[in-house]
N, C-alpha and C positions, 0 to 999 in steps of 0.2 A: 230187318229180321233175316238172317241167312236162310237160304233155300232149305237146308236140312232141317232147321227148326220148324219151318212151315210144313214140311212133309210129316214130321213127327206129330205136329198139332193136328193135321188132317187125319192122321192115323188114330189119334186119341178120340177125335170126333166121329170116327168110323166112316169118313169119306174116302179114305184110302185103306185098302186091306193091309198094306205094309209099307212103311216109309223106306225100308231097305229094298223092297222089290221095286219101288218107284225109282230109287237111286240107280238100281241095276238097269232098269229100262232106259233111263237117261244115258247111262254109260254105253249101252248097245246103240242107241240113237247117235250119240256123238262119234263112236267108232265108225258106224256105217256112213255117216256124213263126212267125216274129216280124214279118214284113213283110206288108203287105196291099196288093197291087197294085190300082190303081183301075180300070184298063181291062180289058176282056175279053181283049184281045191280051196284056197283061202277065200276066194270070192263066194264060192258056193256055201262054205261054212258060215260066212258073214250073213249071207242072204237067209240061210236057215234060222240064224239067231234073230234076224229082223222079223221074219214071219212069226216066230214064237212070241216075240215082243208085241207085235201088232195084235195077235189074238188076245194077249193079256190086256193090252190097252183098250180093246173093244169091250172086254168084260168089265173093266173099271168104268168105262164110259156108260155102259148100260146100267151099272149099279148106281152111278151118280145121277143119271137121268131119272131113274125110278125114285131116288131120294128127293130130287127136286120136284117131281110131279106130286109126290105124297105131301111134301112140306108146303108147296105152293101150287095147289090144284088149278089156280087161275092161269098159270103159265103153261103154255103148250111147248114142249121141248121137241 
């Protein structure tokens, strides 16, 4: 199953707030990891995008963690 289909399914199950947002977060991660901006301004902008993405990822993680705790109370996350 392609990744995009998995993201759509996770969105349907309410595990992800948005498959599109997740795809965007992956894009930001890939750019941050694999592209090397030449100017200080470009590096700063890339870092700012990464920080925003990190905040969103933490929110998604917290939401998933709560869902897991509610669904499987015997598991300590």
